[in-house]
ZAMARGU-4260 file (C-alpha; in steps of 0.2 Angstrom, whole numbers, plus 5000, padded with zeros to 4 digits):
<rodrens>
0) 5938/5826/6533 | 5954/5816/6533 | 5954/5797/6531 | 5962/5795/6549 | 5946/5803/6556
5) 5934/5792/6546 | 5942/5775/6547 | 5944/5765/6563 | 5957/5752/6564 | 5953/5735/6557
10) 5962/5719/6562 | 5962/5712/6544 | 5980/5709/6541 | 5990/5693/6541 | 6008/5688/6538
15) 6014/5685/6520 | 6019/5668/6525 | 6002/5663/6531 | 5994/5647/6522 | 5978/5648/6512
20) 5970/5638/6527 | 5976/5651/6539 | 5969/5665/6529 | 5952/5657/6527 | 5951/5653/6546
25) 5955/5671/6550 | 5942/5677/6538 | 5929/5665/6544 | 5932/5668/6562 | 5932/5687/6561
30) 5918/5687/6547 | 5928/5698/6535 | 5928/5697/6516 | 5947/5700/6514 | 5964/5699/6522
35) 5979/5710/6520 | 5995/5701/6518 | 6009/5711/6526 | 6028/5709/6526 | 6039/5720/6538
40) 6024/5731/6541 | 6020/5735/6522 | 6005/5729/6513 | 6011/5717/6499 | 5994/5709/6493
45) 5976/5707/6497 | 5966/5690/6497 | 5948/5692/6493 | 5933/5681/6492 | 5934/5680/6473
50) 5952/5673/6474 | 5946/5659/6487 | 5930/5655/6477 | 5940/5650/6462 | 5951/5638/6472
55) 5936/5631/6482 | 5928/5627/6465 | 5943/5617/6459 | 5947/5608/6475 | 5958/5618/6487
60) 5976/5614/6492 | 5975/5623/6509 | 5993/5622/6512 | 5999/5633/6498 | 6004/5651/6503
65) 5989/5663/6503 | 6000/5676/6493 | 6001/5663/6478 | 5983/5667/6474 | 5981/5684/6481
70) 5980/5700/6471 | 5995/5712/6471 | 6001/5726/6472 | 5987/5734/6482 | 5981/5751/6479
75) 5986/5762/6494 | 5984/5780/6500 | 5991/5790/6515 | 5979/5791/6530 | 5981/5810/6531
80) 5973/5812/6514 | 5956/5820/6512 | 5941/5807/6510 | 5936/5814/6494 | 5953/5810/6486
85) 5951/5791/6492 | 5933/5791/6485 | 5940/5797/6467 | 5953/5783/6468 | 5940/5770/6472
90) 5928/5776/6458 | 5942/5779/6445 | 5950/5762/6448 | 5934/5753/6451 | 5940/5745/6468
95) 5930/5741/6484 | 5944/5744/6496 | 5960/5755/6498 | 5974/5751/6510 | 5979/5766/6522
100) 5997/5768/6525 | 6007/5780/6536 | 6020/5792/6531 | 6033/5778/6531 | 6022/5767/6520
105) 6017/5755/6534 | 6000/5747/6534 | 5987/5755/6546 | 5970/5750/6541 | 5958/5747/6526
110) 5945/5759/6519 | 5929/5750/6514 | 5913/5755/6504 | 5903/5755/6521 | 5915/5768/6527
115) 5912/5779/6512 | 5893/5777/6515 | 5894/5783/6532 | 5904/5798/6526 | 5891/5802/6513
120) 5877/5800/6525 | 5885/5813/6537 | 5888/5826/6523 | 5873/5824/6512 | 5855/5818/6516
125) 5849/5814/6498 | 5831/5814/6494 | 5834/5802/6480 | 5824/5786/6479 | 5831/5768/6477
130) 5826/5766/6459 | 5838/5780/6454 | 5853/5769/6459 | 5848/5754/6449 | 5854/5750/6431
135) 5854/5734/6420 | 5869/5727/6430 | 5857/5727/6446 | 5846/5714/6439 | 5846/5699/6451
140) 5854/5683/6445 | 5844/5668/6453 | 5847/5650/6456 | 5836/5636/6461 | 5836/5629/6479
145) 5840/5612/6473 | 5857/5617/6465 | 5873/5613/6472 | 5886/5624/6480 | 5897/5621/6464
150) 5883/5626/6453 | 5882/5642/6463 | 5900/5646/6461 | 5900/5643/6442 | 5885/5655/6441
155) 5894/5668/6452 | 5909/5667/6441 | 5901/5666/6424 | 5889/5681/6428 | 5903/5691/6437
160) 5892/5693/6452 | 5895/5693/6471 | 5878/5688/6476 | 5863/5676/6470 | 5845/5675/6474
165) 5839/5657/6478 | 5821/5653/6471 | 5809/5640/6476 | 5796/5639/6461 | 5800/5657/6456
170) 5798/5663/6474 | 5813/5671/6482 | 5817/5661/6498 | 5835/5666/6502 | 5851/5675/6497
175) 5869/5667/6494 | 5885/5679/6494 | 5903/5676/6492 | 5904/5678/6510 | 5893/5662/6512
180) 5905/5653/6500 | 5919/5657/6511 | 5910/5651/6526 | 5908/5634/6517 | 5927/5634/6513
185) 5931/5638/6532 | 5920/5624/6538 | 5927/5612/6525 | 5909/5609/6517 | 5909/5599/6501
190) 5905/5609/6485 | 5893/5596/6480 | 5880/5600/6494 | 5864/5608/6490 | 5864/5627/6491
195) 5848/5628/6500 | 5856/5623/6517 | 5868/5637/6517 | 5858/5652/6511 | 5853/5667/6521
200) 5835/5670/6525 | 5824/5680/6526 | 5828/5692/6512 | 5828/5710/6516 | 5818/5720/6503
205) 5815/5738/6499 | 5803/5746/6487 | 5808/5755/6471 | 5802/5772/6479 | 5810/5770/6496
210) 5823/5784/6500 | 5841/5780/6498 | 5846/5784/6516 | 5832/5773/6522 | 5840/5758/6512
215) 5857/5763/6520 | 5850/5763/6538 | 5842/5745/6535 | 5859/5739/6529 | 5868/5746/6544
220) 5855/5740/6556 | 5854/5722/6549 | 5873/5721/6546 | 5871/5716/6528 | 5878/5722/6511
225) 5864/5719/6499 | 5845/5723/6498 | 5833/5715/6486 | 5822/5727/6476 | 5806/5722/6468
230) 5802/5730/6451 | 5787/5729/6439 | 5781/5712/6433 | 5790/5704/6448 | 5807/5709/6441
235) 5820/5707/6455 | 5835/5718/6458 | 5850/5719/6470 | 5856/5735/6478 | 5874/5735/6485
240) 5884/5747/6494 | 5895/5750/6479 | 5879/5756/6470 | 5875/5768/6484 | 5893/5775/6484
245) 5892/5778/6465 | 5875/5786/6468 | 5881/5798/6481 | 5896/5803/6472 | 5886/5806/6456
250) 5874/5817/6466 | 5888/5827/6474 | 5896/5830/6457 | 5880/5836/6449 | 5876/5847/6464
255) 5893/5854/6466 | 5902/5853/6449 | 5893/5843/6436 | 5905/5845/6422 | 5921/5841/6432
260) 5925/5825/6423 | 5922/5833/6406 | 5934/5846/6410 | 5947/5834/6415 | 5945/5825/6398
265) 5947/5842/6390 | 5963/5845/6398 | 5969/5829/6391 | 5965/5834/6373 | 5973/5851/6375
270) 5990/5844/6377 | 5992/5853/6394 | 5999/5846/6410 | 5986/5848/6423 | 5985/5843/6441
275) 5972/5845/6456 | 5982/5849/6472 | 5976/5847/6490 | 5985/5860/6502 | 5989/5851/6518
280) 5998/5866/6525 | 6016/5860/6526 | 6014/5848/6511 | 6004/5849/6495 | 5997/5833/6488
285) 5992/5828/6470 | 5974/5823/6471 | 5972/5820/6452 | 5982/5823/6436 | 5981/5819/6418
290) 5992/5808/6407 | 6002/5823/6400 | 6007/5828/6418 | 6011/5810/6423 | 6022/5806/6408
295) 6031/5823/6408 | 6035/5825/6426 | 6035/5806/6431 | 6023/5809/6446 | 6007/5800/6451
300) 5991/5803/6462 | 5996/5805/6481 | 6013/5811/6477 | 6019/5828/6484 | 6018/5841/6471
305) 6036/5846/6476 | 6042/5831/6465 | 6037/5841/6450 | 6047/5857/6453 | 6063/5863/6461
310) 6058/5869/6479 | 6062/5887/6476 | 6051/5888/6461 | 6036/5879/6469 | 6038/5891/6485
315) 6038/5906/6473 | 6022/5900/6465 | 6014/5897/6481 | 6019/5914/6488 | 6011/5922/6472
320) 5995/5912/6474 | 5993/5917/6492 | 5998/5935/6490 | 5990/5939/6473 | 5976/5926/6473
325) 5983/5916/6458 | 5997/5913/6446 | 5992/5919/6428 | 6003/5912/6414 | 6019/5914/6423
330) 6035/5907/6414 | 6046/5895/6423 | 6061/5885/6418 | 6063/5867/6423 | 6079/5859/6415
335) 6080/5863/6397 | 6061/5866/6395 | 6051/5882/6398 | 6033/5881/6404 | 6019/5894/6406
340) 6011/5891/6423 | 5993/5894/6429 | 5989/5891/6447 | 5972/5895/6454 | 5962/5891/6469
345) 5945/5882/6467 | 5932/5872/6477 | 5927/5854/6472 | 5915/5844/6483 | 5916/5857/6497
350) 5935/5854/6497 | 5947/5868/6493 | 5960/5863/6480 | 5972/5871/6469 | 5972/5869/6450
355) 5989/5869/6441 | 5991/5871/6422 | 6007/5869/6414 | 6010/5873/6395 | 6026/5868/6387
360) 6031/5884/6377 | 6049/5879/6375 | 6048/5881/6356 | 6037/5896/6356 | 6049/5906/6366
365) 6060/5907/6351 | 6048/5917/6342 | 6051/5936/6341 | 6043/5948/6352 | 6034/5957/6337
370) 6027/5940/6332 | 6021/5936/6350 | 6012/5954/6350 | 6004/5951/6334 | 5997/5934/6338
375) 5993/5937/6357 | 5974/5936/6355 | 5976/5920/6345 | 5986/5911/6359 | 5974/5917/6372
380) 5959/5911/6362 | 5965/5896/6353 | 5982/5889/6359 | 5982/5875/6346 | 5987/5889/6333
385) 6004/5890/6340 | 6015/5904/6334 | 6029/5891/6333 | 6023/5886/6316 | 6022/5904/6308
390) 6041/5905/6305 | 6045/5887/6302 | 6029/5881/6294 | 6030/5874/6276 | 6013/5882/6272
395) 6007/5900/6271 | 5998/5909/6286 | 5988/5924/6283 | 5977/5934/6295 | 5964/5947/6288
400) 5954/5960/6298 | 5936/5963/6294 | 5940/5975/6280 | 5950/5961/6271 | 5967/5970/6274
405) 5982/5960/6279 | 5986/5960/6298 | 5999/5945/6297 | 6008/5935/6284 | 6022/5922/6288
410) 6039/5920/6279 | 6032/5906/6269 | 6018/5917/6262 | 6031/5931/6258 | 6042/5918/6249
415) 6027/5911/6239 | 6021/5928/6233 | 6039/5935/6231 | 6036/5950/6243 | 6042/5956/6260
420) 6031/5958/6275 | 6031/5977/6274 | 6024/5975/6256 | 6009/5965/6262 | 6004/5971/6279
425) 5989/5983/6278 | 5986/5980/6259 | 5969/5975/6253 | 5971/5956/6250 | 5958/5954/6237
430) 5963/5969/6227 | 5981/5967/6227 | 5984/5948/6228 | 5968/5938/6222 | 5967/5934/6203
435) 5954/5944/6193 | 5944/5929/6189 | 5942/5924/6207 | 5942/5941/6215 | 5923/5946/6215
440) 5917/5929/6221 | 5931/5927/6234 | 5928/5945/6242 | 5909/5942/6243 | 5912/5925/6251
445) 5924/5934/6264 | 5912/5948/6267 | 5897/5936/6271 | 5908/5926/6283 | 5915/5940/6294
450) 5897/5948/6294 | 5890/5932/6301 | 5878/5930/6286 | 5885/5912/6283 | 5896/5899/6291
455) 5915/5900/6289 | 5921/5889/6273 | 5934/5878/6281 | 5942/5873/6264 | 5943/5884/6249
460) 5954/5885/6233 | 5958/5900/6223 | 5972/5908/6212 | 5983/5922/6219 | 5995/5934/6210
465) 6014/5934/6214 | 6025/5949/6213 | 6031/5944/6195 | 6013/5942/6189 | 6012/5923/6189
470) 5997/5914/6196 | 5998/5901/6210 | 5983/5889/6216 | 5981/5890/6235 | 5971/5878/6245
475) 5965/5887/6261 | 5960/5881/6278 | 5950/5894/6286 | 5945/5899/6304 | 5936/5914/6312
480) 5946/5926/6324 | 5935/5932/6338 | 5939/5945/6352 | 5935/5941/6371 | 5917/5945/6369
485) 5915/5932/6355 | 5914/5946/6341 | 5921/5942/6324 | 5937/5952/6321 | 5944/5943/6305
490) 5950/5927/6298 | 5965/5916/6300 | 5970/5905/6286 | 5983/5892/6282 | 5987/5891/6263
495) 5996/5877/6253 | 6003/5879/6236 | 5994/5866/6226 | 5999/5872/6209 | 6010/5857/6204
500) 5997/5845/6211 | 5983/5852/6200 | 5996/5852/6185 | 6000/5834/6190 | 5982/5830/6190
505) 5980/5837/6173 | 5995/5826/6167 | 5988/5811/6176 | 5971/5814/6167 | 5981/5815/6150
510) 5991/5799/6154 | 5975/5790/6159 | 5968/5793/6141 | 5984/5795/6130 | 5999/5785/6127
515) 6014/5793/6134 | 6026/5789/6120 | 6016/5794/6105 | 6002/5805/6113 | 5989/5795/6104
520) 5973/5789/6112 | 5976/5774/6122 | 5964/5758/6124 | 5953/5767/6137 | 5950/5782/6126
525) 5948/5771/6111 | 5934/5763/6119 | 5925/5779/6121 | 5929/5785/6104 | 5923/5769/6096
530) 5907/5770/6106 | 5904/5788/6100 | 5908/5784/6082 | 5896/5769/6082 | 5882/5780/6088
535) 5885/5792/6075 | 5886/5779/6061 | 5869/5772/6067 | 5861/5789/6068 | 5867/5794/6050
540) 5866/5776/6043 | 5884/5775/6038 | 5898/5762/6041 | 5914/5763/6049 | 5930/5752/6049
545) 5941/5746/6063 | 5959/5743/6057 | 5970/5733/6069 | 5989/5736/6064 | 6003/5726/6071
550) 6022/5729/6066 | 6029/5712/6061 | 6043/5705/6071 | 6045/5722/6081 | 6052/5712/6096
555) 6068/5709/6085 | 6071/5727/6084 | 6071/5729/6103 | 6082/5715/6106 | 6094/5719/6092
560) 6095/5738/6093 | 6088/5742/6110 | 6073/5750/6117 | 6078/5767/6113 | 6078/5763/6094
565) 6062/5754/6096 | 6053/5769/6104 | 6060/5780/6090 | 6053/5769/6077 | 6036/5768/6085
570) 6035/5787/6087 | 6039/5790/6068 | 6027/5777/6062 | 6013/5784/6073 | 6017/5802/6067
575) 6016/5796/6049 | 6001/5786/6051 | 5992/5801/6059 | 5994/5810/6043 | 5985/5796/6033
580) 5968/5798/6041 | 5955/5812/6041 | 5952/5824/6056 | 5936/5815/6061 | 5945/5797/6061
585) 5955/5791/6076 | 5971/5782/6078 | 5976/5774/6095 | 5991/5764/6102 | 5984/5749/6111
590) 6000/5739/6114 | 6019/5740/6111 | 6018/5738/6093 | 5999/5738/6090 | 5988/5752/6084
595) 5969/5753/6080 | 5962/5765/6068 | 5944/5770/6066 | 5938/5776/6049 | 5922/5784/6050
600) 5909/5788/6036 | 5914/5773/6025 | 5902/5772/6010 | 5911/5756/6002 | 5926/5745/6005
605) 5937/5754/5992 | 5938/5769/6003 | 5945/5758/6017 | 5957/5749/6005 | 5964/5766/6000
610) 5969/5769/6018 | 5975/5751/6020 | 5986/5753/6004 | 5993/5769/6011 | 5998/5761/6027
615) 6006/5746/6018 | 6016/5759/6007 | 6021/5768/6022 | 6030/5752/6029 | 6039/5750/6012
620) 6049/5765/6016 | 6065/5763/6027 | 6064/5771/6044 | 6080/5782/6047 | 6087/5778/6064
625) 6104/5781/6073 | 6108/5762/6070 | 6104/5764/6051 | 6089/5762/6040 | 6077/5749/6045
630) 6064/5740/6034 | 6048/5735/6042 | 6032/5726/6037 | 6015/5727/6045 | 6000/5715/6046
635) 5982/5722/6048 | 5965/5715/6052 | 5950/5724/6047 | 5931/5723/6052 | 5916/5733/6047
640) 5902/5740/6057 | 5888/5736/6057 | 5891/5721/6045 | 5902/5711/6056 | 5896/5717/6074
645) 5886/5730/6082 | 5896/5733/6098 | 5914/5739/6101 | 5921/5724/6110 | 5916/5712/6097
650) 5923/5724/6083 | 5940/5724/6092 | 5939/5706/6094 | 5935/5703/6076 | 5949/5715/6070
655) 5961/5705/6081 | 5955/5688/6073 | 5958/5695/6056 | 5975/5701/6061 | 5980/5684/6067
660) 5975/5677/6050 | 5986/5690/6042 | 6000/5685/6053 | 5998/5666/6049 | 5997/5670/6030
665) 6015/5676/6031 | 6014/5694/6037 | 6015/5710/6027 | 5997/5709/6022 | 5979/5713/6027
670) 5964/5703/6030 | 5945/5707/6031 | 5936/5698/6045 | 5925/5684/6040 | 5914/5672/6050
675) 5925/5657/6046 | 5939/5665/6055 | 5929/5665/6071 | 5925/5646/6068 | 5944/5642/6066
680) 5948/5652/6081 | 5934/5643/6091 | 5942/5626/6085 | 5959/5632/6092 | 5951/5637/6108
685) 5943/5620/6109 | 5960/5611/6106 | 5968/5621/6119 | 5955/5617/6131 | 5957/5598/6127
690) 5976/5600/6128 | 5974/5607/6146 | 5963/5592/6151 | 5975/5580/6143 | 5989/5587/6154
695) 5979/5585/6170 | 5973/5567/6165 | 5991/5562/6159 | 5985/5556/6142 | 6002/5558/6134
700) 6012/5542/6131 | 6030/5539/6124 | 6035/5530/6109 | 6054/5525/6106 | 6064/5526/6090
705) 6080/5515/6091 | 6097/5523/6088 | 6109/5511/6080 | 6128/5510/6079 | 6132/5512/6060
710) 6146/5500/6061 | 6140/5486/6073 | 6121/5488/6069 | 6118/5486/6088 | 6106/5498/6098
715) 6115/5511/6107 | 6101/5522/6112 | 6083/5528/6108 | 6074/5544/6106 | 6058/5547/6117
720) 6044/5554/6106 | 6028/5560/6113 | 6010/5555/6107 | 5993/5561/6113 | 5982/5546/6117
725) 5965/5555/6115 | 5951/5545/6124 | 5939/5547/6108 | 5950/5551/6093 | 5965/5540/6097
730) 5983/5544/6094 | 5986/5562/6090 | 6002/5566/6080 | 6014/5578/6088 | 6013/5591/6074
735) 5994/5593/6078 | 5997/5599/6096 | 6016/5603/6100 | 6015/5620/6092 | 6000/5625/6102
740) 6008/5617/6118 | 6023/5628/6114 | 6012/5644/6113 | 6003/5642/6129 | 6018/5634/6139
745) 6009/5618/6141 | 6025/5610/6133 | 6033/5612/6151 | 6022/5599/6160 | 6021/5588/6144
750) 6040/5588/6143 | 6041/5583/6162 | 6028/5569/6159 | 6038/5562/6144 | 6055/5562/6154
755) 6047/5553/6169 | 6039/5539/6158 | 6054/5537/6148 | 6066/5535/6163 | 6054/5522/6171
760) 6053/5512/6155 | 6072/5512/6152 | 6076/5508/6170 | 6065/5492/6168 | 6073/5487/6151
765) 6090/5489/6159 | 6086/5478/6173 | 6080/5465/6161 | 6097/5466/6152 | 6089/5472/6135
770) 6095/5490/6135 | 6112/5498/6138 | 6112/5514/6129 | 6105/5532/6133 | 6087/5538/6132
775) 6087/5554/6122 | 6073/5566/6127 | 6069/5582/6119 | 6068/5598/6130 | 6059/5613/6123
780) 6066/5631/6124 | 6051/5635/6136 | 6058/5622/6148 | 6076/5628/6147 | 6070/5646/6151
785) 6065/5641/6168 | 6078/5644/6182 | 6075/5628/6190 | 6076/5617/6175 | 6091/5607/6181
790) 6084/5604/6198 | 6067/5598/6190 | 6077/5586/6178 | 6087/5579/6192 | 6072/5577/6203
795) 6062/5567/6189 | 6077/5556/6186 | 6080/5553/6204 | 6062/5548/6207 | 6063/5535/6193
800) 6079/5528/6201 | 6088/5528/6184 | 6106/5533/6184 | 6109/5550/6176 | 6122/5542/6164
805) 6108/5533/6154 | 6100/5550/6150 | 6103/5562/6135 | 6094/5578/6133 | 6091/5585/6115
810) 6090/5604/6113 | 6088/5615/6097 | 6100/5628/6090 | 6088/5642/6095 | 6089/5637/6113
815) 6108/5638/6111 | 6107/5656/6106 | 6093/5662/6118 | 6105/5666/6133 | 6122/5659/6130
820) 6129/5664/6147 | 6114/5657/6157 | 6113/5641/6146 | 6131/5638/6148 | 6129/5637/6167
825) 6114/5625/6165 | 6124/5614/6153 | 6138/5613/6165 | 6127/5608/6180 | 6119/5595/6169
830) 6136/5588/6164 | 6141/5587/6182 | 6126/5576/6185 | 6132/5564/6171 | 6118/5569/6159
835) 6124/5571/6140 | 6117/5585/6129 | 6114/5584/6110 | 6110/5598/6097 | 6095/5592/6088
840) 6092/5597/6069 | 6110/5603/6068 | 6113/5614/6052 | 6096/5621/6051 | 6097/5635/6063
845) 6109/5651/6065 | 6120/5647/6079 | 6138/5652/6078 | 6150/5637/6076 | 6161/5645/6089
850) 6148/5642/6102 | 6150/5623/6101 | 6167/5623/6108 | 6161/5635/6123 | 6147/5624/6128
855) 6146/5606/6136 | 6139/5598/6121 | 6141/5579/6118 | 6132/5575/6101 | 6126/5583/6085
860) 6110/5577/6077 | 6112/5579/6057 | 6095/5585/6052 | 6085/5573/6040 | 6084/5587/6027
865) 6102/5585/6023 | 6102/5566/6025 | 6088/5564/6012 | 6099/5571/5998 | 6114/5561/6000
870) 6124/5554/5991 | 6116/5561/5975 | 6115/5579/5981 | 6132/5587/5981 | 6127/5602/5993
875) 6119/5590/6005 | 6133/5578/6005 | 6146/5593/6007 | 6136/5599/6022 | 6135/5582/6030
880) 6154/5579/6028 | 6158/5597/6035 | 6147/5594/6051 | 6155/5577/6054 | 6172/5583/6051
885) 6169/5598/6063 | 6161/5586/6076 | 6176/5575/6075 | 6188/5590/6078 | 6178/5595/6093
890) 6177/5577/6100 | 6158/5576/6098 | 6148/5561/6093 | 6137/5563/6077 | 6120/5554/6074
895) 6110/5556/6058 | 6091/5555/6058 | 6079/5551/6045 | 6089/5536/6037 | 6078/5527/6025
900) 6089/5515/6015 | 6105/5506/6014 | 6113/5519/6002 | 6111/5533/6014 | 6117/5522/6029
905) 6133/5517/6019 | 6136/5535/6014 | 6135/5541/6031 | 6146/5527/6037 | 6159/5532/6025
910) 6159/5550/6030 | 6163/5545/6048 | 6146/5547/6056 | 6144/5535/6071 | 6126/5533/6074
915) 6109/5534/6065 | 6091/5532/6067 | 6076/5531/6054 | 6063/5520/6046 | 6077/5509/6039
920) 6079/5502/6057 | 6062/5505/6065 | 6048/5518/6066 | 6044/5525/6083 | 6038/5510/6093
925) 6026/5509/6108 | 6034/5502/6124 | 6029/5484/6121 | 6035/5485/6103 | 6051/5493/6108
930) 6055/5479/6120 | 6051/5466/6106 | 6063/5475/6095 | 6077/5475/6108 | 6075/5456/6110
935) 6076/5453/6092 | 6091/5465/6089 | 6100/5456/6103 | 6097/5439/6095 | 6102/5444/6078
940) 6118/5453/6083 | 6124/5439/6095
</rodrens>
C-alpha cells in the first residue's frame, strides 16, 4: 500500500507568517495537536503541543511568530512511497508524524500514528494482549486533583510525558493530556487554576489480558489516544498509540524477518555499502541504507537510487537482475573507484525489495590474477582478509593445507626467509622451516587444531630457519580456513618478525639490573644481592661488610676534562676494583662516582681492612687518560652485618653515614660506622628542620657593621650581617647555620629576607638624615645561579621604596668564576639599575685578575687575613699594596675588613686604601644600636 492510499488530506497547515495566537486558535478550533507551517507550498516547520506548553508555562507572548518556537526542519517523505518505508522512518527517528510531499516537494498532508494503527489493523489481526505492549516507560505519572495547571505542566516536562493521571485520595478520577493544556492556552485560562476543573473523565480502562486490537477499537470509538491499564497491586499504566505502533512493527518483524535489524548492523561492521531499494517501476527509491553508503555516495533515504550510479550502469544492473534473477559480484567502475556489486530480490514485511551490496575493491584489483585465484576462497568466506595486504603488508602471510604444506606465502615472508615463492610452495613447513627445538611441539599443535581436537591458538611464537641457517623469532596470529561446507581445510596466519624485540627485551632486562657504563650491578640488583648475602650470613653464622666508595672531587674531572674522560676514569677504576674482590663478593655502581662493595664471609675486621687498603692503594696509582695522568683519592664508609644492622636498607644508610664522616675528615680515608655518627647526623637533621621553620617564621634579623672613610672618619656605608634569633636559645652565629643553609639552598630565602630588612632600615635612616652611604648586602652563589636574580633584587628594593643607588651587593671570587658569561650579563643589568657590586674576601680565591677589567665591579674588599698581618708581616703588606695598586689602576674602590687598631688603620691609609671596617670602629650592631652609632658619629665629626 502506498502512503497516498492510506492518508486522507488533513487541514493542518498554516502560513509561516502566522502568530502564535493564530496557531493556537487554529489547533483549538480544529482539535488537532500540531500545525504545519508552510511557505510557498513547502513545509518549513512543525508547531506541536510541547512547543506551546513551554511558552504557556512561562507566560506567552501570543504576538510572536509561531515559526520562532516551532521545530524545524520537518521530516518528510513522498506520498507515492510504500507505507512500510514511512513506518521505518518514524521508528528509526522516533517521531510521531511525517510530512507527506508531492514530486515537487510541496506539502500534501501529515501521516499520524493513528494512520499507522489503521494500516496495521487491516494487515495483521494480532492475538497479542495488552500487557505485551507495556514496559517501564508506560508506568503512569499521577498528580493530585488540587494541584494547579502550572504544576501539571512542570510534571509533564520533568517526566518527559504527554499525559498525567489525576488522583483524588489515591483514586484515579481523570486524565490530563498536552491537548488539554493547549485548550487552556486557547481559552486564555490562567496557569494558576486547579487542574481538576480541566481534566477528562471518566478514564477509559482496559485490563492487562485484553487483546491489543480490542484496545485499538476502543481508542477509535471513543476518539482518544490513551488508555489506562490496571496492573497488580493497583499499579497504573498508560497505553498510547505509539506503544501499539511499536508493538505491531515488532510483531511483523518477528513474524517475517526477525533478524532484519541485526543484519543491517552487520552490514555497517563489514564496511560494505548497503541499500534496500523499493521498485516503483519507473523509479527505484532507497528505502534504507547504512552509513557507508550514505557517506560514499552522498545519498539518503527516499532518494532515487539512480543518484548513486551513472544511468547506463544502473540500467545494466536492473536488466541483469530481471533476466538472470540477480547480480552476483559484478565489477563496475564509478569515477576512479572499482566496486564489486551484488543485487538480489527479497521480501521484507510482505513487501518486495531489492538489496544492493557494494564492496570497494579498487586496491584489490591491482593484485595479480594468480594471487586472486589462490585466495579466492578466503575472499568468499572472510572478506576482511583482503588480498590487498599480501603483497604490500609489512608482515608475513602463510597458508598451510591440512598436511602442513605451504599453499601460499607472500613476498614479505619470502624476504624474511631468504627464499623465493617457488622454493616454499608445496614444502612441509614444519620439516623445512621450523627450528628443531620447536618442531615437534609446533607440528603436534597444528595437527590437533586442523583435526578439530582443540581450538585454534590465535597467538603463538616460535623460531624458524632462514635459507642461510639463521633463526628468527616469529609471532603468529592464526585462523582456520574452511570450505563452503564448514570443513577445515587448513590454516591462515600472519607472522611478525619479533627477533629484535626479544633481543631488546633481554637488553632492557640487563639495563634494569646492570649499569650501562661499567656493566656492574646497579642499585636495584645490589638490593637483591645484599638480601641474599645477609640470608646466607645468618644461615652460616658469619659476617659481611658493606663498603660505600666515593671518588673525591670527581665533579672537577667532568668539568675540567669533559664527561668522556670522566666515563673513561669510572670504567678503569671499576675494572680494577673488580679484580680486588672474590668471586662470591659483589661490587655495584650506585651513582655517578659511587660504588658499593659487599664482602661476604668476614671472620674479623682485618680481612675487611685488607680490601680497604687495596682500594686506597689503587687510587694512589695515576689513571692514564688522553688528557694526561690523573691522580685521584677516594673516601670509604664501612658497616658490618649483623653488628651495625640486620636489614639491607639500614646497612646502606649506615655505610653512607660513615662515608660522610670520611669526607668531613679531609677525604682520602675510610671510616667504620659507629652509633655516634647516627647521633651527629640526627642533630644535623634537627638543625635543618629548625632552619626550615626559621625561614617560614622569619626569625632572621640584620646587624649592621659601619664602613668608615679612612681619611675623614665619617660613615660611608654599612655591611648587613644576618643573625638567627632562635625563640629558645637566642642569637645563633652565622657560622653555625650558614654552611647548612648553603647546602640545602635555604640561603636563597634567607638572603632575600636580609636584603628586604636592610633596605627598609636604611630607607628609614636616610629619611632621618642619619645615613648617606650604601648598605652592603652579601649575595650567595646559590642566589646568583638563579636566572631571575636581577629581577628578584630589583623587586625587593622597589618594594622598600629605597633608591637602588644606596645598595651595594657583595659576591665572592668563586661566584665570579662560576659562569663568567652569564655573570657578566647579570652584573651589567645590576649596574644599569644603579646598584654597585663589591668582591668580598678578595685575594683568597683563584680568580683571574684579567676578569676584573671584564666585569662591572666597583669595589674590592681586602680580606682580614691579610689585614691582620700588616704592617709587620712583609708578605701580607706586599699583597695589600698590590691589591690597592691594582684597584686604583682599574678605577676601583678598596675597603679593608677586620681592622682592629690604629696601626693597621694608618698603614692602610698610607697604602691608599679608601675605606675600612672592623672592631676599631664598631662591632656588628643591632638596628637600634646602629642608629645610636650614626647619631654619635655625626656629632663627633661635625
